C-alpha positions in Angstrom: 0.0 0.1 -0.1 1.2 3.4 -0.8 1.3 6.3 1.8 -1.6 7.9 -0.1 -4.0 5.5 1.4 -3.2 6.8 4.9 -3.7 10.6 4.5 -3.0 11.2 8.4 0.3 9.4 8.3 1.3 11.5 5.2 0.3 14.5 6.8 1.9 13.8 10.1 5.1 13.1 8.1 4.9 16.3 6.2 4.3 18.3 9.4 7.4 16.7 11.1 9.6 17.3 8.1 8.5 21.0 8.1 9.0 21.1 11.7 12.4 19.8 11.3 13.2 22.4 8.5 12.1 25.3 10.6 14.1 23.9 13.4 17.1 23.9 11.1 16.8 27.4 10.0 16.3 28.6 13.7 19.9 27.2 14.2 20.9 29.5 11.3 19.1 32.5 12.6 20.6 32.1 16.0 24.0 31.7 14.2 23.4 34.9 12.3 22.7 36.7 15.7 25.8 35.6 17.2 27.8 36.9 14.4 26.0 40.2 14.6 26.7 40.3 18.1 30.4 39.3 17.3 30.8 42.1 14.8 29.1 44.5 17.4 31.3 43.6 20.3 34.5 43.0 18.3 34.5 45.9 15.9 31.7 48.6 16.4 31.9 49.1 20.4 35.8 49.5 20.4 35.3 52.2 17.6 32.6 53.9 19.8 34.7 53.8 23.1 38.1 54.6 21.7 39.8 52.4 24.5 41.5 49.2 24.3 39.9 46.8 21.8 41.7 43.6 22.6 39.1 42.4 25.2 36.4 43.3 22.8 37.9 41.6 20.0 38.5 38.3 22.0 34.9 38.3 23.1 33.7 39.1 19.5 36.0 36.2 18.3 34.1 33.9 21.1 30.7 34.8 19.6 31.8 34.3 16.0 33.0 30.7 17.3 29.7 30.3 18.9 28.0 31.2 15.8 30.1 28.5 13.8 29.1 25.9 16.4 25.4 26.7 16.0 25.7 26.0 12.2 27.8 23.0 12.5 25.5 21.4 15.3 22.3 22.3 13.4 23.6 20.7 10.3 24.5 17.6 12.1 21.4 17.6 14.0 19.0 17.9 10.8 21.1 15.1 9.3 20.4 12.8 12.2 16.7 13.8 12.6 16.1 13.3 9.1 17.6 9.7 9.1 15.8 8.9 12.3 12.5 10.0 10.6 13.1 7.7 7.9 13.3 4.9 10.4 10.4 6.3 12.5 12.6 7.3 15.1 13.1 10.6 17.1 16.6 12.0 18.1 16.3 14.1 21.2 18.5 17.3 22.1 21.7 15.9 23.6 22.3 16.6 27.0 26.1 17.3 26.2 25.2 19.8 23.5 22.8 21.5 25.9 25.6 21.7 28.4 28.2 22.8 25.9 25.8 25.6 24.6 25.0 26.8 28.0 28.6 26.8 29.1 29.6 28.8 26.2 26.7 31.3 26.7 27.6 31.7 30.4 31.3 32.2 29.6 30.7 34.7 26.8 28.1 36.6 28.9 30.5 36.7 31.7 33.4 38.2 29.3 30.9 40.6 28.0 30.3 41.9 31.5 33.8 42.0 32.1 34.9 44.2 29.0 32.0 46.4 29.5 33.0 47.0 33.2 36.7 47.3 32.4 
């Protein structure tokens, strides 16, 4: 039997694939936001303050690296999710990835506070 004979299954699969696509694009949007913050912190703010830019540049590089990690992880997750959907499985968001992104956010947030205060 083809999937056409089960419209609810076809519709659920379509919705799941579209949700997966939206999630992948969300990883990209988040990465682009990190790149914008990187540019702002690393280039724009030092120009406006006229002070030492080394700390700002280091924090800016950190945000750019975070953006690259978002793109790489989002792509990998999308590939795993697509393979899992073909097998009728689901791939949960990994605890290790959640911890790594949380740690990176806390480190970069703290570094941002330090360079703003200093």
